[in-house]
C-alpha positions as CSV (number, residue, x, y, z in Angstrom):
1,M,-24.6,-129.3,-130.6
2,A,-22.6,-132.0,-128.9
3,S,-21.3,-131.5,-125.4
4,K,-18.4,-133.9,-125.4
5,K,-15.1,-132.0,-125.4
6,G,-12.5,-132.7,-127.9
7,G,-9.2,-132.5,-125.9
8,T,-5.9,-131.0,-127.0
9,P,-5.8,-129.9,-130.6
10,G,-3.3,-131.6,-132.9
11,D,-0.4,-130.2,-135.0
12,H,-2.9,-129.6,-138.0
13,D,-5.8,-128.3,-135.8
14,G,-7.4,-125.6,-137.8
15,E,-5.7,-126.4,-141.1
16,P,-8.0,-125.5,-143.9
17,Y,-9.6,-128.4,-145.6
18,R,-8.3,-127.4,-149.0
19,D,-4.8,-127.0,-147.6
20,A,-4.9,-130.5,-146.1
21,F,-6.2,-131.9,-149.4
22,A,-3.5,-130.1,-151.4
23,A,-0.8,-131.3,-148.9
24,V,-1.8,-135.1,-149.5
25,K,-3.1,-134.9,-153.0
26,D,-0.1,-136.9,-154.4
27,Q,-0.8,-139.6,-151.8
28,I,-4.5,-139.7,-152.7
29,D,-3.6,-140.0,-156.4
30,A,-1.2,-142.8,-155.6
31,V,-3.7,-145.1,-153.9
32,P,-3.8,-148.2,-156.2
33,D,-7.1,-149.1,-157.8
34,D,-7.0,-152.6,-156.2
35,D,-6.8,-151.0,-152.7
36,I,-9.8,-148.7,-152.9
37,V,-12.3,-149.2,-150.3
38,G,-16.1,-149.4,-151.1
39,L,-17.7,-146.1,-150.3
40,N,-21.0,-146.7,-148.4
41,V,-20.6,-144.2,-145.6
42,D,-21.1,-140.6,-144.9
43,V,-17.7,-139.1,-145.6
44,P,-18.2,-135.8,-143.7
45,D,-19.3,-137.8,-140.6
46,I,-16.4,-140.2,-140.9
47,A,-14.0,-137.3,-141.3
48,A,-15.4,-135.5,-138.2
49,K,-15.0,-138.7,-136.1
50,A,-11.4,-139.0,-137.4
51,M,-10.6,-135.3,-136.5
52,T,-11.9,-135.8,-133.1
53,A,-10.0,-139.0,-132.6
54,A,-6.8,-137.3,-133.8
55,R,-7.2,-134.7,-131.0
56,L,-7.7,-137.5,-128.5
57,V,-4.9,-139.8,-129.6
58,A,-2.5,-136.8,-129.4
59,E,-3.1,-136.9,-125.6
60,V,-1.6,-140.5,-125.4
61,R,1.0,-140.0,-128.1
62,E,3.9,-139.5,-125.6
63,E,2.9,-142.5,-123.7
64,L,2.8,-144.7,-126.8
65,A,6.3,-143.2,-127.7
66,A,7.8,-144.4,-124.5
67,E,6.3,-147.9,-124.6
68,M,6.6,-148.5,-128.3
69,A,9.8,-146.8,-129.2
70,K,10.3,-148.9,-132.2
71,V,6.9,-148.5,-133.7
72,S,6.2,-145.8,-136.1
73,L,3.9,-143.1,-134.9
74,Q,3.5,-141.5,-138.3
75,A,-0.2,-142.7,-138.4
76,F,-1.0,-140.5,-135.4
77,D,0.6,-137.5,-137.0
78,R,-1.1,-138.0,-140.4
79,L,-4.6,-138.8,-139.2
80,D,-6.0,-135.3,-138.8
81,R,-4.6,-134.2,-142.2
82,Y,-6.0,-137.2,-143.9
83,A,-9.4,-136.6,-142.3
84,R,-9.5,-133.0,-143.6
85,A,-8.4,-134.0,-147.0
86,A,-11.1,-136.7,-147.2
87,A,-13.7,-134.1,-146.1
88,H,-12.6,-131.7,-148.7
89,A,-12.6,-134.4,-151.5
90,H,-16.1,-135.1,-150.5
91,S,-16.9,-131.4,-150.8
92,L,-15.5,-131.3,-154.3
93,H,-17.4,-134.3,-155.3
94,I,-20.7,-132.7,-154.2
95,I,-20.0,-129.4,-155.6
96,T,-18.7,-130.7,-158.9
97,S,-21.8,-133.0,-159.3
98,D,-24.4,-130.4,-158.7
99,P,-23.3,-127.1,-157.3
100,Q,-26.3,-125.0,-157.5
101,S,-28.5,-127.4,-155.9
102,I,-26.8,-127.4,-152.5
103,I,-26.4,-123.6,-152.1
104,P,-29.9,-122.7,-150.7
105,A,-29.8,-125.4,-148.0
106,L,-26.2,-124.9,-147.1
107,S,-26.7,-121.0,-146.8
108,T,-29.8,-121.6,-144.6
109,E,-27.9,-124.1,-142.4
110,L,-24.9,-121.8,-142.1
111,R,-27.1,-118.9,-141.2
112,R,-28.4,-120.9,-138.2
113,T,-24.8,-121.9,-137.4
114,R,-23.8,-118.3,-137.4
115,D,-26.4,-117.4,-134.9
116,V,-25.7,-120.3,-132.6
117,L,-21.8,-119.6,-132.6
118,K,-22.2,-115.9,-132.2
119,A,-24.6,-116.3,-129.3
120,D,-22.3,-118.7,-127.6
121,I,-19.4,-116.3,-128.0
122,K,-21.4,-113.5,-126.6
123,A,-22.3,-115.6,-123.6
124,L,-18.6,-116.4,-123.1
125,I,-17.7,-112.7,-123.2
126,N,-20.4,-111.8,-120.7
127,R,-19.2,-114.4,-118.4
128,G,-15.5,-113.1,-118.6
129,F,-14.1,-116.1,-120.5
130,L,-13.4,-114.1,-123.8
131,P,-12.1,-110.6,-124.3
132,N,-14.8,-107.9,-124.9
133,D,-13.6,-107.1,-128.3
134,V,-13.4,-110.5,-130.1
135,L,-16.5,-109.7,-132.1
136,D,-15.7,-106.1,-132.9
137,R,-14.4,-106.8,-136.4
138,L,-17.2,-109.1,-137.3
139,R,-19.7,-107.6,-139.6
140,R,-22.9,-109.4,-140.4
141,G,-22.2,-110.6,-143.9
142,R,-24.8,-110.4,-146.7
143,G,-25.4,-113.1,-149.5
144,H,-24.0,-116.6,-149.4
145,V,-20.4,-115.9,-149.4
146,G,-20.9,-113.3,-146.6
147,V,-22.6,-115.9,-144.4
148,A,-19.7,-118.4,-145.1
149,N,-17.1,-115.9,-144.2
150,D,-18.9,-114.9,-141.0
151,V,-19.0,-118.6,-139.9
152,I,-15.2,-119.1,-140.8
153,A,-14.5,-115.9,-138.6
154,L,-16.5,-117.2,-135.7
155,T,-14.8,-120.8,-135.9
156,L,-11.5,-119.0,-135.9
157,I,-12.3,-117.1,-132.7
158,I,-13.3,-120.3,-131.0
159,R,-10.1,-122.1,-132.1
160,T,-8.0,-119.3,-131.0
161,H,-9.4,-119.3,-127.5
162,W,-10.2,-123.0,-127.2
163,P,-7.8,-123.8,-124.3
164,A,-9.6,-121.2,-122.2
165,I,-13.2,-122.0,-123.1
166,Q,-13.4,-125.7,-123.8
167,T,-15.0,-126.6,-120.5
168,K,-17.2,-123.5,-120.6
169,T,-19.1,-123.9,-123.8
170,A,-21.6,-126.5,-125.2
171,V,-19.8,-126.1,-128.5
172,D,-17.6,-129.1,-129.3
173,M,-14.5,-128.8,-131.5
174,S,-16.1,-131.3,-133.9
175,D,-19.0,-128.8,-134.4
176,V,-16.4,-126.1,-135.2
177,D,-14.7,-128.4,-137.7
178,R,-18.0,-129.2,-139.3
179,A,-19.1,-125.6,-139.5
180,A,-15.8,-124.6,-141.1
181,Q,-16.2,-127.4,-143.6
182,K,-19.7,-126.4,-144.6
183,A,-18.6,-122.8,-144.9
184,E,-15.8,-123.6,-147.3
185,Q,-18.2,-126.0,-149.3
186,L,-20.6,-123.0,-149.8
187,I,-18.0,-120.7,-151.0
188,F,-16.7,-123.3,-153.5
189,A,-20.2,-124.0,-154.6
190,V,-20.9,-120.4,-155.3
191,A,-17.7,-120.1,-157.4
192,Q,-18.1,-123.4,-159.2
193,E,-17.9,-123.3,-163.0
194,P,-20.4,-125.1,-165.2
195,I,-20.5,-128.9,-164.8
196,Q,-18.2,-130.9,-166.9
197,P,-18.7,-134.7,-167.0
198,S,-14.8,-135.3,-166.9
199,K,-14.6,-133.3,-163.7
200,I,-17.4,-135.1,-162.0
201,A,-15.8,-138.5,-162.8
202,E,-12.4,-137.2,-161.6
203,A,-13.9,-135.9,-158.4
204,K,-15.6,-139.1,-157.8
205,R,-12.4,-141.0,-158.1
206,T,-10.5,-138.7,-155.9
207,R,-13.1,-138.8,-153.2
208,R,-12.9,-142.7,-153.1
209,R,-9.1,-142.5,-153.0
210,A,-9.1,-140.0,-150.1
211,Y,-11.5,-142.0,-148.1
212,T,-9.4,-145.1,-148.7
213,L,-6.2,-143.3,-147.5
214,L,-8.2,-142.1,-144.4
215,A,-9.7,-145.5,-143.6
216,K,-6.4,-147.3,-143.8
217,E,-4.7,-144.8,-141.7
218,Y,-7.6,-144.8,-139.1
219,E,-7.3,-148.7,-138.8
220,E,-3.5,-148.3,-138.1
221,V,-4.2,-145.8,-135.4
222,R,-6.8,-148.2,-133.9
223,R,-4.3,-151.1,-133.8
224,L,-1.7,-148.9,-132.0
225,I,-4.3,-147.6,-129.5
226,T,-5.6,-151.1,-128.8
227,F,-2.0,-152.1,-127.8
228,L,-1.4,-149.1,-125.6
229,R,-4.7,-148.9,-124.0
230,W,-5.7,-152.6,-123.7
231,H,-5.8,-152.5,-119.9
232,H,-7.6,-149.2,-119.8
233,G,-10.5,-150.4,-122.0
234,D,-11.0,-147.0,-123.6
235,R,-9.9,-147.7,-127.2
236,D,-13.4,-147.1,-128.5
237,L,-13.7,-143.9,-126.6
238,I,-10.5,-142.5,-128.2
239,A,-10.9,-144.0,-131.7
240,P,-14.3,-145.7,-132.2
241,S,-14.9,-148.0,-135.2
242,L,-15.8,-145.9,-138.2
243,Y,-18.4,-148.5,-138.9
244,K,-20.0,-149.0,-135.5
245,G,-23.8,-149.5,-135.9
246,R,-23.6,-150.0,-139.5
247,G,-23.2,-153.8,-139.7
248,G,-20.3,-155.8,-140.8
249,R,-18.1,-154.9,-143.7
250,K,-19.0,-156.7,-146.9
251,R,-16.8,-158.1,-149.6
252,I,-17.1,-156.0,-152.7
253,R,-17.0,-156.9,-156.4
254,R,-16.0,-154.7,-159.2
255,S,-18.1,-153.9,-162.2
256,E,-16.6,-153.6,-165.7
257,D,-15.8,-149.9,-165.3
258,G,-13.8,-150.6,-162.2
259,E,-16.3,-149.2,-159.7
260,A,-17.0,-151.1,-156.5
261,A,-20.5,-152.7,-156.3
262,G,-22.0,-154.6,-153.6
263,E,-25.2,-155.4,-151.7
264,A,-25.2,-152.6,-149.1
265,A,-27.8,-149.8,-149.3
266,P,-26.6,-146.2,-149.7
267,A,-25.6,-144.4,-146.6
268,S,-28.1,-141.5,-145.8
269,G,-25.6,-139.0,-146.5
270,E,-24.7,-140.2,-149.9
271,R,-25.9,-138.6,-153.1
272,G,-26.9,-140.5,-156.3
273,A,-27.6,-144.1,-156.8
274,G,-24.4,-145.1,-158.8
275,A,-22.4,-148.2,-158.1
276,E,-20.1,-146.1,-155.7
277,E,-23.0,-145.4,-153.4
278,V,-24.1,-149.1,-153.2
279,A,-20.7,-150.4,-152.6
280,G,-20.1,-152.7,-149.7
281,R,-17.1,-152.4,-147.6
282,Q,-14.0,-154.4,-148.0
283,D,-13.3,-157.1,-145.3
284,G,-11.4,-155.8,-142.2
285,D,-8.4,-157.8,-143.3
286,R,-7.8,-155.4,-146.3
287,L,-7.4,-152.6,-143.9
288,Q,-5.5,-154.4,-141.2
289,K,-2.9,-156.3,-143.4
290,S,-0.1,-153.8,-143.1
291,A,2.3,-154.4,-140.3
292,V,3.6,-151.7,-138.1
293,S,6.9,-151.7,-139.9
294,E,7.7,-148.0,-140.5
295,R,10.2,-146.5,-138.2
296,D,10.1,-142.9,-136.8
């Protein structure tokens, strides 16, 4: 697991992905078709990066408020929630497309995650950084849902005590976020009803809109951080480009059914070979057009 520490949790830290998704579902649905960004990325990885950035930008929010009193800071406040909503939309897309195929691998991965998190918590207890009784109510769950619930419980313990242990553990908060997301994804997959084509199409559209909402908000955060931290030179440490190492963004074209199509190859984490998965990204200008015109 990563060793880089995540900083101070934001207002939405620990918010269940499904709650974040529900909170911004109307905004996701309202994303215009013409604004949708080509999806050629690993959405969970992008969401994890954005959640980490949300915690880090929270540390400089007050500084930004003092120096840019007339600039809206709503992008900072919304970033973590949009990231969680995008992660959940991705989970819904995967689960709706083929729920049964992901259950064995997810369950195996979460069993390993459970062992790692539990071992780390035990080590923290032995070193006196956590109360002796934090694991007393945890019972080793059986079956897929039992494993997922164990992981959720362990991530809750870490979140609850994070201020006291963040410099004492090799676990990073982004690891905790990802573990919780995977656990929720497994629970949803087990409970998923038989596949319906209409639901698959809707989940696909919703995922793209959710990612578009997140990508536009993240670019706005990077613009603000660039201004504030210009002389510090740490913008890319706080909010690195979502596309770093993936080449430049590519202009997309639209097929007859409205799906984005381009020359880029599918990202390693994408499923399927449809037009969505080979979509190139829109030019940076598309995401950077909006001026910082909102007011607090």
